[in-house]
N, C-alpha and C positions, 0 to 999 in steps of 0.2 A: 545705366539705363537698362531696364528689363528687356529681355528679348521678346519681340512681338510673336505671338502665336501664329504660325503660318496658315492655320485654318480655324479661325473663330467659328463657334457653332451657335447657330440661331435655332432655338427650340420652340415649337408650337405644340401646345398640349390642350385637348378638349376634356373638360371634367364636368361631372354631375349630370343631371338630366338623362337623356337617352344613353350617354356614355356609361352611366351606372348599370345599364342593361347590356353592356359590352357590344353595342352597335350604334352606328350612326348612318344616315343616308349619304351614300357616296357623293352625290351631287353637292350636298351641303359642305362636305369636307373640301372638295375641289374648288367650290365657289369661295370659301373662306381663304384657302391658300392663294387663289387668284387675286383676291383683294389685297392680301398682304404683299403679294409680288408687285402689284400696281403701286401700293404705298412706297415700297423700297425704291422703285424706279422713279417715281415723281419726287420724292423727298431726296433721292440720291442725286438727281440732276441739279437740284438747288444747292446741295452740300458741295458737290463738285464744282459748280460755278463759283461759289463763295470761296473755294480754296484754289482757284486759278487753273482748273483743268480746262484745256483748250476746247475740247469737243465733248461736253458732258453728256452721258447717255444713261446714267443710273444703272449701269450693268456691272454688277459685282461678281459675276460668275457664280451665282448661288446654286448649289447642287444639293439635291435631296440625298441623305445618307440612309442606306438600307442596312438594317440589322439582320438577324437571321431570318426574320419574317417580314422585312420591309417596314411600312407604316404599321405599328403594332399596338394592340390594346393591352393595357395592364389592368389591374383591378380597378374599375370605375373611371378609366380614362383612355383616350387615344392620343398618341403623340407622334410627331414627326420632327426630324432634325435636319438641318441644312448647313452646309459649309460655305463660308465666304472665301472664294478662291481668287478674286481679282480686285485690284485697287483696294486692298484691305483696310488701310487707314480711313478712307472715306466711307467704306462699307460699315466699319464699326461705328463711325459717327452717325451714320444714317439709321442703323438699327437701334442705336441708343436713343435717337430722337423719337423713333416710333414707340419704344418701350416707355420712355419718360412721359410722352404725351398721353399714352394710354393710362399710366399711372395717375397723372394729373386729372384726367377725366374721371377715372374711377373714384378719386378722392374729392370730386365735385369742386375742382378749382380751375375751370376752363379759362379764366382770365389770365392764368399763368402760363399758357401755352406759348411756345416759341414761334418764330416766324415760319417754321416748317409745318405748322399745325393744319393748314387747310386740306391738303390731300389725305392727312391721317383722320381728320373728322369725317370726310367723305367715306373713306374705307370702313371706318368703324360703324357708320350709320348702316351700311349694307350688311356688315357682319352681325350687327344687332338684330336685324330682321331674321337672319338665319338662326341665331341663338335663341330667339323668341320661340321659334317653332320647336327647337330641340331641347330647350330648357337648360342649355349648357353654359359653362363659363369657359373663357379662353385664357390661357396662361402663356405669356411670352417670356423668353429668357435668352440672354446672350452669355456664352461661356467663352473666356479667354484663358489660355494656359490651363485648360481642364477645370477652371473654377468659374462659377457663375458670377458675372459682374453686374448684371442688370436683370431685374425681374419685374413683371407687372401682371395684374389680373384684370380682365374685362368681364364684368358680371352684369346682372340685371340692374345694379346700381349705376354702372357706367352707362348702360343702355338708356336709362332714364335721362341722364344728362345730355346724351347725344340727341335724344328725341326732343328735348326742350329747345336745343340749339337749332334743330332742323326746321322749327317753325319760326325762327328769328330772322327777319329780313333786316340787315343792319345798315344798308345804304342804298339809296336810289339816286341815279345820276343819268344825265343825257350824254351819250358817248357815240363814237364812231369806231368800229372794229374792221380789221381786214383779215381774210383768211379764206380757207377752202370750205365750201358748203357741203355738208355731209348729212346723210340720214334724214329723210322726210317721212314722218310717221305720226301716230297718236293724235288722230282727229278727235278733238274734244269740244265741249261747249262750256265757255267761261261765263259766269254770271254777269260780269262787268263788260267783257270784251266781245261777247257773242261768239259765233263759231270761230274756231281757230285750229291751227295745226303747228307741229313742232319740227325743228330741225337742229342740227349741230354745226357749229363753226369751229374749225381748228386754225389757230393763228400759226405763224411761222415758227414761233417760240415753242409751240406744242400746247399752249394754253387752250382749253376747251370752253365753249359757251353753249348754253342751251338757248335756242331762238324760238320765240313764240310769234308765229306769223298770223296775220288776219286772213280768214277764209277767202276773202275777195282777192288776195294776192296769189292764190294757188298757182294759176297758169304761168304767171311771170316767174315765180320762184322755181317751179319745175324746169324751166328752161335754163336756170342758173345752176342746177344741181351738179355737184362735182367741180364747179368752176371757182376761180378766185373772185371773191366778191367783196363789196363794201356795204356794211349794214350800220344804219344809224337808228337809235332809238333809246328808250329808257332802260337802264340796267339795274338789276336788283342783285345784291350779293348775299350769299348764305354761308354758314359755317360748314354745313354738312353736305352741300350740293354744289355743282358747278354753277357759276353765276348765270343769270338769265337776262336776255334783252328782249323787250317787247318791240319788234321791228316796225319802224315807221317808214324807212326808206331802204331799198336794196337795189344794187346795181352791180354790173360786172366791173371788176377792177381793170383799169387800163394797164397794159404791159409796162413794166418798170424800166425806165431808161436810166441806169445807174451812172453812166458816163455823163449824160446831160445834167443829172442832179449834182454830180461831183463838180462839174464845170461851173454850175451856178454857185455852188458852195465856194469854189475857188475865187470867183469874181467877187463875192460878198466880202471875202477875207484876203483880198489881193495883197494887202500890206504884210500878211503873214506868209503866203505862199509864193509871192514874187510873181515872175512873168512866165513861169513854166506852165505848159498846157496840162489839161486834166489827164490825158493818157500817160504823160511822163510821170506825173504825181502818183497815179495809181500803180504804176510799175514800182515806184520807189516804196510805196506803202506795202506792197506784196513782197518786197525784197528781192 
């Protein structure tokens, strides 16, 4: 079995467009790197969870590597390299998933994307907007044992695919979600719904939802800001953005009584758990 490289290298290269002039807006470079970092964390959590990591956090200890001049221009390009320093096996799987998905999108085969595609679609949609301003292409590569094992390019062709997917609403359903209400902003006027405003909800799992509220609910929603809430409404799912709920009902979530819930569960399955009380069973579960 070949020895694993202790520090696989993830390379990001900006080419063409403004890079041909040996310059790029610093904010655009930082924003692109930030989107890539978000992709790594979100996909990484899924990869770690699938591989049995107890507390997945998507943190692979990725560290930027500085050459003689740090992030450096070469002729017609600007590049940065980063080392994977923690949970290397899952870090390699995560970066490979990002590179593979980018390559699939560039080749206009989005139906072949894996289960990790959603956060990558979202990140590439943001990156596509930046690239459109700078007319650049993005090249991603992973090197193991000093040899490139994966490589992909994200160009105007891939951006066109992402733009087409961004307008595709692929499912609508009536659901209820639980989480913390964050960010109230973006007062807009919807042709169908009238005046509305937006918020975000983060579930305990980390999943984020965009919430569209009716203007008439403003005062009630403001009182629930930063609190744990229950929101019911119609959900729309997109490939390149967080899912959206058109909120019909919102209320503060009651404090959770896990002991009472477990006790009710024990009573329902008394033939399995026997006569031990809930507190004893919970201690056994915790070991």
